[in-house]
N, C-alpha and C positions, 0 to 999 in steps of 0.2 A: 503494500500500498503506499502511496506517496506521502510525504511528510506535509501536514497541513501547519504545523508550528515547528521551527527550526531556531533553537536558542544555541549561540555560540559564545563559550567564555563571558557570559553575562555577568557584570559586576557593577556593584553600587556601593558607596560608602556614604555614611553621614558622620562628618568630622573625622575622628580616629576610629569610628566603629565600621568595620566591613560588614555591611548586613547581606550583600550577596557576593560570593567570592568564585568568579570564574565557573559559573553554572552553564552545563551543556547539556541539552537532551532535545529529543524530537517527539511529536505527538502525530501519530499517523491518522490518516483519513479514516473516518467512520468508528474510531474507538472512543470510549469514555476513559479519560485518563485521570485518574486521582492524584492530587498533589498534597502530600501530608507532611507535617512536622509539627513540633511544639511551638507554644508562644514564642515569638521572638526569633524564630528560626530562619526568617526571610521568606516566607510563603507569600504574604499580601504584597511585598515590595517586588519580588519576581513577577507576580501577576500584573502589578500596575506598570512594570516596563514593557511586559508582553503586549499589554493593550494600549501602550503610547501614553499613559497617564503621568508617569514619572520618567525622566530622561535618564538613560543609563550612562554610567562613567566609562564603561568599557564593553567590548564584545559586540554581539549583532543578533538581531531578532528579525526573521522573515516569517509573515502571517499569510499563508496562501499564496506564497510565492512573492509578497510585497515586502519590502525593508520597511519596518515600522517607523523608522526615522526619516527616510526619504520620501516615503509613499504612504503617509499615515491616512490619508482620506480615502484612497483606493482600499486599504486594508481594513479601515472600520466600516466600510459600507458593507462589507461581506461578514463580520461577526457582530455578536450581540454581547452585552456584559450585564450580569446580575450581581451588584455589589452586596456586601454583608449588610450594609444598613441602606435603607430606601433613599433613592435619589429622586422620587415623584415630588412634584409641586404639591403641597398639602393645601395650598388655597384654591387649588383647581380641581374640578371633578376627575374621576378616573377616564372619563371619555374624552375631556379636554386635553389630559396627559397623553393619551394615545394619538389624538389628533395632532398635538404638537410634535410628538416623536414622527409621525408620518410625514409632516413637513420638514422636518431635519433630515429625513432619510430620502426626500424627494418623491415620495409615493403620490401615485394618482388618488384624488380625494375618494373616489368611488372604491378604490382598492383598500385605501386605509380603513374606510368604514366597515367594509366587508371583513376585513382581517380582525378589526377590533371587535366586531360582534362575535365572530367566531372563537376569539381567545377569551373573551370575557364570559361567554356561555361555558366553553371548556373549563374554566378556572373558578366557576361559580360566582362570578361578579357582576354578571349582567344586570341583575334587578337593582343593583347598587351602583350602576354605572354614573347617575347623575348626582351621586352623594360627594361631597368634597372629602378628599383624602386624609385630611385631619381627624376625621370621625372614623376612620378605619382602624381595625385591630392590626397588630403586627403581622399575623398570618395574611390577613387581605392585603396589607401594602406589600407584603413579600410576593404574593400571587400576582399583584398589579405590575410591580417592577418586571417580573419575568414576562408578562405579557407584553410589556414596553420593549423588552430586549428582543423579542421573538416576531414584532410586528412587521419587520422588513424580510422576514424567512431567511436568517442568517445560514450560512454554512458551518459556521463555528461558533459555540456558546460558551462563555466564560461564567463560571458561577462560583463565588466566594461565600462559603458556608451558608448555601441557599435554605436550610431547614434549621438552622440555629435558633433556638428558644420557641419553635412553633409548636402549634396543638397537634396531636396525632392526624386530625383529619387534614390540616393543611400540609403536613409533612407527607401523608400518603399520595395526595393529589400532586404535588408537585414532582415526587419520585415516579409516579405513573406516568406523567407528561414527559419527563426526561427520557424513560425507556422507550415511549412512542416516538419521540423525536429522534432518538439515536437509530431506533429500527428504521425510520424513513430516511437515514443518511446524514443526520446532523452530527458532527463531530463536537464532543463535549469535554471542557477542561474543568474540572470539579476540584476545588480546594475544601478541604472538610477536615474536622477534628473527630468525626463520627465513624470509628473504624467498621462497624457492622454496615453502615451504609456504604463506604467504600468496597467492603468485601463483595457486597451483593451487586453493585452497580458496574464496578470499574474492570476493564479488560486488562489494564496495567495501572501500577501506582508508583510514583516517584517520591522517595522519602528525602526530605531536606534537614540537616541539622547543622547549626551555627554557620549558616550561609553557604553550605556545600550539599551537594547530593551525595546520599550514602548508599543508596540502592535505587534500582529501576527495575521492575519486572511484574509479571502476573502475581496476584495474591497469593495464588496456590504454591507458586514456584517459590517465592520469598519465604513462605512458611517451611517449605522443605530445606531452602538453603541455609536457615539459621540453625537448624537442628539435625546435626548429621548422623546422630543415633536415633533411628526411627522406632515408634512404638506401635504396638499392634495388640489389640485385644481379640480373644477368640475363645469360644466355648464348643464342647462336644456333646453328642447325646450319650456319651460313655466316660467311664473313668480311666484315666491315663497317668501314668507316673512322669513326674517332670522332667526327670533325667533322659527320657526318650525325645521330649521336645528339644531341649537344649543341645542335642547332639545333631538336630536337624541342619542343613545347609543354609547359611545367611543369618541363623539365630545366635545372639551372642549372650542372651540371658533369658530366664523364666522366673516368673513369681505367680502364685496362686492368690486371687481376691474371689472369694465365694465361689462361684460355679465357674468364674472365668479364669483365663490364663493371660497374664500381661508379659508380653513378649517384647524383648528389645533386639533390634536387627541394623547392622550396618548397611545391608541391602534389603531394602523393603520388598522389592518385586522376587527377589530369590527365596527370602523369607516365607512369603505368601504361597508361592508355588510349592515350597517344600510342606507347609502344613496341609494344602490341599492334596498332595500325594501321599503324606501320612495319614491322612483320614481315610482316604481309599484303601491303602494297604492294610489298616487295621479293622476295616469294615465299618467305621463310624462315619456319622453325618457332621458336618460343621453346622452348629445351630446360629451362631453369631460371628461375624468378623469384621472388626472395625479398625481403621487406621486411625491413630491418635496424633493429628499434626497440631503443632503450637497454632493459636489463633492469631488473627492479624493484629490484635492488640499486643500479644506478645512479641510479634516481630517488631512493631512500632517502638515498644518499650526497650527491646534489646539494642536496637538500632540508633535510638536517640538519646540513650543514656550517657552521661558524661563520661568521657575517658578518666580512669581513676590512676593517680599518680603512681 
């Protein structure tokens, strides 16, 4: 897949503090890319440089083939941005905010009105379209700025903590819409603290710590990469001796917990194949077999913890 975002040696300093330190990565067309990191790691600064809000001190960014410094207008016409805090005009109605966005993006009035109707209905705001935004809840404001970002049908969508502090209904509505947009071809760059959300949504995640990228990969591969000793939980429909299991290929250790065996293995695939072959040889059935990978939360904590002296 071609790269939609290409960041090369992206660098930003605020005084003596280097907020982003030679960060390089790519986001592929059609993927949901999660950008994770603890507070102060450089997530928001990186996103603001990618979208042309904050000038970079070094490096380069190409968005959909456009240099964000030399061709900002062309790039911004093709992406949408949902900031963490609402950027809607609170003294205007939802409809007025959307019509204003339509003018900014140069949309035909009829097209802007049709898109606004569709988005407000999808996001559950149509009945409140003529109410001033100052009377909206946080969830309603977040849904409105998502509608504003999507009005011009962007190919790429940047989202900064889109569900932070929202009620369950608003959160689910936004997540469902993001999946639908991605299924229709929209590339999504998602900054989030919510590990479960990232695990469920993202094709790949990048983790930043102290201004530097420490890992980029699919969530499941990251989970496997940080834990070289694999854990497997298995149960059989008959009694067996632990020493029989510990002697199987790929298995380095066994422990009994209730009716299940906790297996450790350096080679997960070999260990599972050995367990299946053993059950057949002994004439027993495997009742349960689970691989116990670390969670994305554990990966995040392991990769972002401070180096100890």
